[in-house]
C-alpha positions as a Markdown table, in Angstrom:
| # | Residue | x | y | z |
|---|---|---|---|---|
| 1 | Met | 119.0 | 305.2 | 21.4 |
| 2 | Thr | 116.5 | 304.6 | 23.9 |
| 3 | Gly | 113.0 | 303.4 | 23.2 |
| 4 | Thr | 111.5 | 306.8 | 23.7 |
| 5 | Ala | 114.0 | 308.3 | 21.3 |
| 6 | Glu | 113.7 | 305.5 | 18.6 |
| 7 | Val | 109.7 | 306.0 | 18.6 |
| 8 | Tyr | 109.8 | 309.3 | 18.3 |
| 9 | Arg | 113.0 | 309.3 | 15.5 |
| 10 | Ser | 110.4 | 306.2 | 13.6 |
| 11 | Phe | 107.2 | 308.6 | 14.0 |
| 12 | Gly | 109.5 | 311.7 | 12.3 |
| 13 | Glu | 110.8 | 309.6 | 9.6 |
| 14 | Val | 108.0 | 307.0 | 8.8 |
| 15 | Ser | 104.7 | 309.1 | 9.9 |
| 16 | Ala | 105.0 | 312.2 | 9.4 |
| 17 | Arg | 107.7 | 312.4 | 6.8 |
| 18 | Gly | 106.1 | 313.7 | 3.5 |
| 19 | Thr | 102.6 | 314.6 | 5.5 |
| 20 | Ser | 103.6 | 317.3 | 8.5 |
| 21 | Pro | 106.9 | 318.7 | 7.8 |
| 22 | Val | 106.1 | 320.5 | 11.4 |
| 23 | Tyr | 105.6 | 317.0 | 13.2 |
| 24 | Glu | 108.9 | 315.6 | 11.1 |
| 25 | Asp | 111.2 | 317.7 | 12.8 |
| 26 | Trp | 109.6 | 318.2 | 16.3 |
| 27 | Ala | 110.0 | 314.6 | 16.3 |
| 28 | Val | 113.7 | 314.1 | 14.7 |
| 29 | Gly | 114.9 | 317.0 | 17.3 |
| 30 | Leu | 112.9 | 315.6 | 20.0 |
| 31 | Ser | 114.7 | 312.1 | 19.3 |
| 32 | Gly | 118.3 | 313.3 | 19.7 |
| 33 | Asp | 117.3 | 316.0 | 22.7 |
| 34 | Ala | 118.3 | 313.8 | 25.8 |
| 35 | Glu | 116.6 | 316.7 | 28.4 |
| 36 | Val | 113.3 | 316.5 | 26.6 |
| 37 | Leu | 113.4 | 312.6 | 26.2 |
| 38 | Gly | 113.9 | 312.4 | 30.6 |
| 39 | Leu | 110.7 | 314.5 | 30.5 |
| 40 | Val | 108.6 | 312.3 | 28.3 |
| 41 | Asp | 110.0 | 309.3 | 30.1 |
| 42 | Thr | 108.3 | 310.6 | 33.4 |
| 43 | Leu | 105.2 | 309.9 | 32.0 |
| 44 | Pro | 103.6 | 306.4 | 31.6 |
| 45 | Arg | 104.7 | 304.5 | 28.6 |
| 46 | Ala | 101.3 | 304.6 | 27.3 |
| 47 | Arg | 101.6 | 308.8 | 27.4 |
| 48 | Arg | 104.8 | 309.1 | 25.6 |
| 49 | Gln | 103.0 | 309.1 | 22.1 |
| 50 | Pro | 104.1 | 311.9 | 19.7 |
| 51 | Asn | 101.3 | 312.3 | 18.9 |
| 52 | Leu | 99.2 | 312.4 | 22.2 |
| 53 | Val | 102.4 | 315.1 | 23.4 |
| 54 | Phe | 102.8 | 317.4 | 20.3 |
| 55 | Ala | 98.6 | 317.6 | 20.8 |
| 56 | Cys | 98.9 | 318.5 | 24.1 |
| 57 | Ala | 101.1 | 321.1 | 23.6 |
| 58 | Arg | 99.0 | 322.8 | 20.2 |
| 59 | Leu | 96.1 | 322.9 | 22.9 |
| 60 | Leu | 98.3 | 324.7 | 25.7 |
| 61 | Gly | 99.4 | 327.2 | 22.6 |
| 62 | Val | 103.3 | 326.2 | 21.3 |
| 63 | Pro | 103.9 | 328.0 | 18.1 |
| 64 | Val | 104.0 | 325.8 | 14.9 |
| 65 | Glu | 107.6 | 326.6 | 14.1 |
| 66 | Pro | 110.6 | 324.7 | 14.2 |
| 67 | Trp | 111.9 | 322.8 | 16.8 |
| 68 | Ser | 114.8 | 324.7 | 17.3 |
| 69 | Leu | 112.3 | 327.8 | 18.3 |
| 70 | Val | 110.2 | 325.5 | 20.3 |
| 71 | Arg | 112.3 | 323.2 | 22.2 |
| 72 | Gly | 113.0 | 326.3 | 25.0 |
| 73 | Trp | 108.5 | 326.7 | 25.0 |
| 74 | Phe | 108.6 | 321.9 | 26.2 |
| 75 | Val | 111.0 | 322.3 | 28.5 |
| 76 | Ala | 109.4 | 325.8 | 30.2 |
| 77 | His | 105.9 | 324.1 | 29.7 |
| 78 | Trp | 106.3 | 320.6 | 30.6 |
| 79 | Asp | 104.4 | 320.5 | 33.7 |
| 80 | Leu | 101.5 | 321.8 | 31.9 |
| 81 | Val | 101.8 | 319.2 | 29.3 |
| 82 | Ala | 102.4 | 316.3 | 30.8 |
| 83 | Arg | 99.0 | 317.0 | 33.5 |
| 84 | Glu | 97.1 | 317.4 | 29.7 |
| 85 | Ala | 98.9 | 314.2 | 28.6 |
| 86 | Leu | 97.9 | 312.4 | 31.6 |
| 87 | Thr | 94.4 | 313.0 | 31.4 |
| 88 | Arg | 93.9 | 312.5 | 27.7 |
| 89 | Thr | 94.2 | 310.1 | 24.8 |
| 90 | Thr | 95.2 | 310.1 | 21.2 |
| 91 | Gln | 91.2 | 310.0 | 19.6 |
| 92 | Thr | 92.0 | 311.3 | 16.5 |
| 93 | Asn | 88.5 | 310.9 | 15.0 |
| 94 | Glu | 89.5 | 310.8 | 10.9 |
| 95 | Ala | 86.0 | 311.5 | 8.8 |
| 96 | Gly | 88.7 | 311.2 | 6.0 |
| 97 | Arg | 89.5 | 307.0 | 6.7 |
| 98 | Cys | 85.6 | 306.6 | 5.4 |
| 99 | Ala | 87.2 | 306.9 | 2.2 |
| 100 | Thr | 89.4 | 303.8 | 2.5 |
| 101 | Leu | 86.9 | 301.9 | 4.1 |
| 102 | Leu | 83.7 | 302.2 | 1.9 |
| 103 | Pro | 85.6 | 299.9 | -0.9 |
| 104 | Val | 84.8 | 297.3 | 1.2 |
| 105 | Leu | 82.1 | 298.4 | 3.3 |
| 106 | Ala | 80.0 | 299.2 | 0.3 |
| 107 | Ser | 80.7 | 295.5 | -0.6 |
| 108 | Ile | 78.5 | 293.8 | 2.2 |
| 109 | Glu | 75.0 | 293.3 | 1.0 |
| 110 | Gly | 71.4 | 294.5 | 3.1 |
| 111 | Pro | 71.5 | 296.6 | 5.8 |
| 112 | Val | 74.1 | 297.3 | 7.8 |
| 113 | Ala | 74.1 | 297.5 | 11.6 |
| 114 | Leu | 77.9 | 299.5 | 12.1 |
| 115 | Leu | 79.7 | 299.2 | 15.4 |
| 116 | Glu | 83.3 | 300.7 | 15.6 |
| 117 | Val | 85.7 | 299.8 | 18.3 |
| 118 | Gly | 87.6 | 303.3 | 19.8 |
| 119 | Ala | 85.1 | 305.2 | 17.9 |
| 120 | Ser | 85.7 | 309.0 | 19.5 |
| 121 | Ala | 83.1 | 311.4 | 18.9 |
| 122 | Gly | 81.7 | 308.6 | 16.3 |
| 123 | Leu | 82.6 | 310.9 | 13.0 |
| 124 | Cys | 83.8 | 307.6 | 11.1 |
| 125 | Leu | 80.2 | 306.1 | 12.0 |
| 126 | Tyr | 78.3 | 308.0 | 9.2 |
| 127 | Pro | 79.9 | 307.0 | 5.6 |
| 128 | Asp | 76.3 | 306.6 | 4.3 |
| 129 | Arg | 76.3 | 310.3 | 4.9 |
| 130 | Tyr | 79.6 | 311.7 | 3.2 |
| 131 | Ser | 80.4 | 312.5 | -0.5 |
| 132 | Tyr | 83.1 | 310.7 | -2.2 |
| 133 | Arg | 85.5 | 312.1 | -4.8 |
| 134 | Tyr | 87.8 | 309.0 | -6.1 |
| 135 | Val | 90.6 | 310.3 | -8.3 |
| 136 | Asp | 92.9 | 307.9 | -10.7 |
| 137 | Gly | 96.1 | 307.3 | -9.4 |
| 138 | Ala | 97.4 | 305.8 | -5.9 |
| 139 | Asp | 100.7 | 305.6 | -6.4 |
| 140 | Gly | 102.0 | 308.3 | -5.2 |
| 141 | Leu | 99.9 | 307.8 | -1.6 |
| 142 | Arg | 102.9 | 309.3 | 0.0 |
| 143 | Gly | 103.5 | 313.3 | -0.4 |
| 144 | Thr | 99.3 | 313.8 | -1.3 |
| 145 | Glu | 99.0 | 315.4 | 2.1 |
| 146 | Gly | 99.1 | 319.3 | 1.3 |
| 147 | Thr | 95.9 | 320.4 | 0.2 |
| 148 | Glu | 92.7 | 318.9 | -1.8 |
| 149 | Gly | 94.0 | 321.2 | -4.7 |
| 150 | Ala | 96.9 | 319.0 | -4.4 |
| 151 | Glu | 94.8 | 316.1 | -5.5 |
| 152 | Gly | 92.7 | 317.3 | -8.7 |
| 153 | Thr | 93.4 | 315.2 | -11.9 |
| 154 | Asp | 95.0 | 316.2 | -15.2 |
| 155 | Gly | 92.8 | 313.9 | -17.5 |
| 156 | Ala | 95.8 | 311.0 | -17.4 |
| 157 | Gly | 94.8 | 307.6 | -16.3 |
| 158 | Gly | 91.5 | 306.6 | -15.7 |
| 159 | Thr | 89.0 | 303.4 | -16.7 |
| 160 | Asp | 87.7 | 304.0 | -20.3 |
| 161 | Gly | 89.0 | 308.0 | -20.1 |
| 162 | Ile | 87.4 | 308.5 | -16.3 |
| 163 | Asp | 89.6 | 309.9 | -14.4 |
| 164 | Glu | 87.3 | 310.5 | -11.4 |
| 165 | Val | 84.1 | 309.0 | -10.0 |
| 166 | Arg | 81.8 | 310.6 | -7.7 |
| 167 | Val | 79.5 | 308.7 | -5.1 |
| 168 | Asp | 77.1 | 310.8 | -2.9 |
| 169 | Pro | 74.5 | 310.1 | -0.3 |
| 170 | Val | 71.0 | 309.4 | -1.6 |
| 171 | Asp | 69.5 | 312.6 | -0.4 |
| 172 | Gly | 72.3 | 314.5 | -2.6 |
| 173 | Pro | 75.7 | 316.0 | -2.1 |
| 174 | Ser | 76.8 | 315.9 | 1.5 |
| 175 | Ala | 78.2 | 319.0 | 3.1 |
| 176 | Val | 81.2 | 316.9 | 3.7 |
| 177 | Glu | 83.2 | 315.8 | 0.4 |
| 178 | Leu | 86.2 | 313.1 | 0.6 |
| 179 | Thr | 89.0 | 312.8 | -1.9 |
| 180 | Cys | 90.6 | 309.7 | -2.2 |
| 181 | Arg | 93.1 | 308.9 | -5.2 |
| 182 | Val | 92.8 | 305.1 | -6.1 |
| 183 | Asp | 94.7 | 302.5 | -8.1 |
| 184 | Asp | 91.5 | 301.4 | -10.1 |
| 185 | Leu | 88.6 | 303.5 | -11.2 |
| 186 | Ala | 86.6 | 300.7 | -11.8 |
| 187 | Arg | 86.7 | 298.8 | -9.1 |
| 188 | Val | 85.2 | 302.1 | -6.7 |
| 189 | Pro | 82.0 | 301.6 | -5.1 |
| 190 | Arg | 78.8 | 303.4 | -7.2 |
| 191 | Arg | 76.5 | 303.1 | -3.9 |
| 192 | Leu | 76.8 | 303.8 | -0.4 |
| 193 | Pro | 76.2 | 301.3 | 2.3 |
| 194 | Asp | 72.9 | 301.2 | 3.9 |
| 195 | Val | 73.3 | 302.0 | 7.3 |
| 196 | Val | 70.2 | 301.3 | 9.5 |
| 197 | Trp | 71.9 | 301.4 | 12.9 |
| 198 | Arg | 75.4 | 303.1 | 14.2 |
| 199 | Ala | 76.6 | 302.8 | 17.7 |
| 200 | Gly | 80.5 | 302.9 | 19.1 |
| 201 | Ile | 82.4 | 302.0 | 21.8 |
| 202 | Asp | 85.6 | 304.2 | 23.4 |
| 203 | Leu | 86.9 | 304.0 | 27.1 |
| 204 | Asn | 86.2 | 308.0 | 27.3 |
| 205 | Pro | 83.6 | 308.9 | 23.9 |
| 206 | Leu | 83.7 | 312.5 | 23.2 |
| 207 | Asp | 81.1 | 314.9 | 22.1 |
| 208 | Ile | 80.9 | 316.6 | 19.1 |
| 209 | Thr | 78.7 | 319.6 | 20.6 |
| 210 | Asp | 81.0 | 320.1 | 24.0 |
| 211 | Pro | 83.6 | 323.4 | 22.5 |
| 212 | Asp | 86.6 | 321.3 | 24.5 |
| 213 | Asp | 86.3 | 318.0 | 23.3 |
| 214 | Ala | 85.9 | 320.1 | 19.8 |
| 215 | Ala | 89.0 | 321.8 | 20.7 |
| 216 | Trp | 90.5 | 318.3 | 21.7 |
| 217 | Leu | 89.9 | 316.8 | 18.3 |
| 218 | Asp | 91.4 | 320.2 | 16.4 |
| 219 | Val | 94.5 | 320.1 | 17.9 |
| 220 | Leu | 94.9 | 316.6 | 17.4 |
| 221 | Val | 94.6 | 317.3 | 13.4 |
| 222 | Trp | 98.3 | 317.5 | 12.6 |
| 223 | Pro | 99.6 | 321.3 | 11.6 |
| 224 | Glu | 99.3 | 321.5 | 7.9 |
| 225 | His | 96.3 | 319.4 | 7.5 |
| 226 | Ala | 93.7 | 322.7 | 6.8 |
| 227 | Asp | 91.5 | 320.4 | 4.6 |
| 228 | Arg | 91.1 | 317.8 | 7.1 |
| 229 | Arg | 90.6 | 320.8 | 9.7 |
| 230 | Ala | 87.9 | 321.6 | 7.8 |
| 231 | Arg | 86.1 | 318.8 | 7.4 |
| 232 | Leu | 86.6 | 317.7 | 10.8 |
| 233 | Ala | 84.1 | 321.0 | 11.2 |
| 234 | Ala | 81.6 | 320.0 | 8.3 |
| 235 | Ala | 82.0 | 316.3 | 9.8 |
| 236 | Ala | 81.1 | 317.7 | 13.5 |
| 237 | Thr | 77.8 | 319.5 | 11.9 |
| 238 | Val | 76.6 | 315.7 | 10.6 |
| 239 | Val | 77.2 | 314.3 | 13.4 |
| 240 | Ala | 76.0 | 316.8 | 15.8 |
| 241 | Ala | 72.1 | 316.5 | 13.9 |
| 242 | Glu | 71.9 | 312.6 | 14.9 |
| 243 | Pro | 74.3 | 312.3 | 17.8 |
| 244 | Pro | 75.1 | 308.1 | 17.3 |
| 245 | Leu | 75.3 | 305.7 | 20.0 |
| 246 | Leu | 78.6 | 305.7 | 22.5 |
| 247 | Val | 79.7 | 303.5 | 24.9 |
| 248 | Ala | 81.9 | 304.4 | 27.4 |
| 249 | Gly | 83.9 | 301.0 | 28.1 |
| 250 | Asp | 86.9 | 298.6 | 27.4 |
| 251 | Leu | 86.7 | 296.8 | 23.9 |
| 252 | Leu | 86.5 | 293.6 | 25.3 |
| 253 | Asp | 84.2 | 294.2 | 28.1 |
| 254 | Ala | 81.7 | 296.7 | 26.1 |
| 255 | Leu | 81.8 | 295.0 | 22.6 |
| 256 | Pro | 79.2 | 291.3 | 23.4 |
| 257 | Gly | 77.0 | 293.6 | 25.0 |
| 258 | Leu | 76.5 | 296.3 | 22.1 |
| 259 | Ala | 76.3 | 293.8 | 19.3 |
| 260 | Ala | 73.6 | 292.3 | 21.1 |
| 261 | Arg | 71.5 | 295.8 | 20.9 |
| 262 | Ala | 71.8 | 295.7 | 17.1 |
| 263 | Pro | 69.0 | 295.3 | 15.2 |
| 264 | Ala | 67.8 | 291.6 | 13.4 |
| 265 | Gly | 68.2 | 291.5 | 9.4 |
| 266 | Ala | 71.0 | 293.7 | 10.0 |
| 267 | Thr | 74.4 | 292.9 | 8.8 |
| 268 | Leu | 77.2 | 293.4 | 11.6 |
| 269 | Val | 80.1 | 295.1 | 11.0 |
| 270 | Val | 83.0 | 295.5 | 13.3 |
| 271 | Gln | 85.0 | 298.5 | 12.2 |
| 272 | His | 88.4 | 300.0 | 13.9 |
| 273 | Ser | 91.1 | 302.5 | 12.5 |
| 274 | Ala | 94.2 | 303.2 | 14.0 |
| 275 | Val | 92.8 | 302.1 | 17.5 |
| 276 | Leu | 94.5 | 298.3 | 18.5 |
| 277 | Thr | 97.9 | 299.8 | 18.3 |
| 278 | Tyr | 97.1 | 301.4 | 21.5 |
| 279 | Val | 96.6 | 297.6 | 23.5 |
| 280 | Asp | 98.6 | 295.1 | 23.7 |
| 281 | Leu | 99.3 | 292.1 | 21.4 |
| 282 | Ala | 97.0 | 289.7 | 23.9 |
| 283 | Val | 94.2 | 292.4 | 23.8 |
| 284 | Arg | 94.3 | 292.3 | 19.9 |
| 285 | Glu | 94.0 | 288.8 | 19.8 |
| 286 | Arg | 91.4 | 288.3 | 22.4 |
| 287 | Phe | 89.3 | 291.0 | 20.2 |
| 288 | Ala | 90.2 | 289.2 | 17.4 |
| 289 | Ala | 88.5 | 286.1 | 18.4 |
| 290 | Leu | 86.1 | 287.8 | 20.0 |
| 291 | Val | 84.8 | 289.2 | 16.6 |
| 292 | Arg | 85.1 | 285.9 | 14.9 |
| 293 | Asp | 82.7 | 284.6 | 17.8 |
| 294 | Leu | 80.3 | 287.4 | 17.1 |
| 295 | Gly | 79.7 | 286.2 | 13.5 |
| 296 | Ala | 80.3 | 289.8 | 12.4 |
| 297 | Val | 82.1 | 291.3 | 9.3 |
| 298 | Trp | 85.3 | 292.5 | 10.7 |
| 299 | Leu | 86.8 | 295.5 | 9.2 |
| 300 | Ser | 90.2 | 297.1 | 10.4 |
| 301 | Asn | 92.3 | 299.4 | 9.4 |
| 302 | Glu | 95.5 | 299.6 | 11.2 |
| 303 | Gly | 99.8 | 299.9 | 11.1 |
| 304 | Val | 101.6 | 296.6 | 9.6 |
| 305 | Gly | 102.5 | 295.4 | 12.9 |
| 306 | Val | 99.5 | 295.7 | 14.5 |
| 307 | Leu | 98.0 | 292.5 | 13.7 |
| 308 | Pro | 100.3 | 289.9 | 12.7 |
| 309 | Gln | 97.6 | 287.5 | 11.5 |
| 310 | Val | 96.8 | 290.2 | 9.1 |
| 311 | Ala | 100.3 | 290.9 | 8.2 |
| 312 | Ala | 101.1 | 287.4 | 7.6 |
| 313 | Thr | 98.5 | 287.6 | 4.7 |
| 314 | Leu | 99.8 | 290.4 | 2.3 |
| 315 | Pro | 101.3 | 289.6 | -0.6 |
| 316 | Pro | 105.1 | 288.6 | -0.2 |
| 317 | Gly | 107.3 | 291.7 | -1.2 |
| 318 | Thr | 104.4 | 294.3 | -0.2 |
| 319 | Asp | 106.2 | 297.2 | 0.3 |
| 320 | Val | 103.4 | 299.0 | 3.3 |
| 321 | Gly | 105.8 | 302.1 | 4.1 |
| 322 | Gly | 103.5 | 304.3 | 6.2 |
| 323 | Arg | 100.7 | 303.2 | 5.5 |
| 324 | Phe | 97.9 | 301.0 | 7.1 |
| 325 | Val | 96.5 | 297.5 | 5.9 |
| 326 | Val | 92.7 | 297.4 | 5.4 |
| 327 | Ala | 91.5 | 294.3 | 6.1 |
| 328 | Gln | 88.0 | 291.9 | 6.4 |
| 329 | Asp | 87.8 | 289.3 | 8.2 |
| 330 | Gly | 91.5 | 288.8 | 8.8 |
| 331 | Glu | 92.7 | 289.1 | 5.2 |
| 332 | Ala | 94.6 | 292.1 | 3.8 |
| 333 | Val | 92.8 | 293.4 | 1.0 |
| 334 | Ala | 94.3 | 297.1 | 0.1 |
| 335 | Leu | 96.8 | 298.9 | 1.5 |
| 336 | Ala | 95.4 | 303.0 | 2.8 |
| 337 | Glu | 97.0 | 306.5 | 3.5 |
| 338 | Gln | 96.3 | 306.7 | 7.2 |
| 339 | His | 94.0 | 309.8 | 7.0 |
| 340 | Gly | 92.2 | 308.6 | 4.0 |
| 341 | Arg | 93.7 | 310.2 | 0.7 |
| 342 | Gly | 95.3 | 306.8 | -0.8 |
| 343 | Phe | 93.8 | 303.6 | -1.1 |
| 344 | Ala | 95.2 | 300.6 | -3.3 |
| 345 | Trp | 94.2 | 297.2 | -3.8 |
| 346 | Leu | 96.4 | 294.0 | -3.0 |
| 347 | Arg | 94.5 | 291.7 | -4.7 |
């Protein structure tokens, strides 16, 4: 197989399996289709990503049907798909990831200055404005991607008979409720962080109030994930009411200057989720060194192969599967379902 074929097959068989039957079918089907692979290979390497290509096709109206039925659509509309792929980037802004960042973020004492790299429209900069519902049982982190109804509890497990913990903002329940399975309810935070400043960096920050930007974020949500789509709309309302400070720029160039704008007396936290995979390893290493030089708390949520120094801290024999590794200051502390639906401590 070509490199592109391997990328698509891996996406289908690892990332999408058990969470998006449509994308699994499309990716695996495309990986074995020499003609369509040839079309994808006309794009620059950074623009061949399955998430990007599939989202561009959906923006243009591809039917959400089996690969055997949409393959012809991709061939017939490839020029339009390629044009979109050359001008857009994958900027999935999944507010649900706040649920798997919160157990670490809430442990930080005092006021927090939250700075996100790869912030997109800034939806993950509001962990203190969302409500959280943590339910017992993270063993099945894979295969919980259907609807919110699949994540209910039945009274089994838990801590001292408790099978659910809810955490709300200080002013009451939010319109955004994030449900997450956890392996240890006793370690679930009972409070939200005191975020006194929030800012983000992105090569192309999105404006959640702009219809085109909002439509792009919507098609980046995988086809079957109706709950994520509804959550995106609810989180958009929260962010639109108090837009964050978003700076356009490269993560290495923009980070020092933006970090310097954080208020004195607040703990600077630099966070990112599913971002560093889109830059090469040398840039990732320079970024890690830069965050350390800033003296910030570094909170990362990336695939296991993205940060080798983090992967080296995983307990021997850890089965990561398709999950992200949550790390604080370069040390792996938990595994997280990639869209925030499950969290399991490593230590």
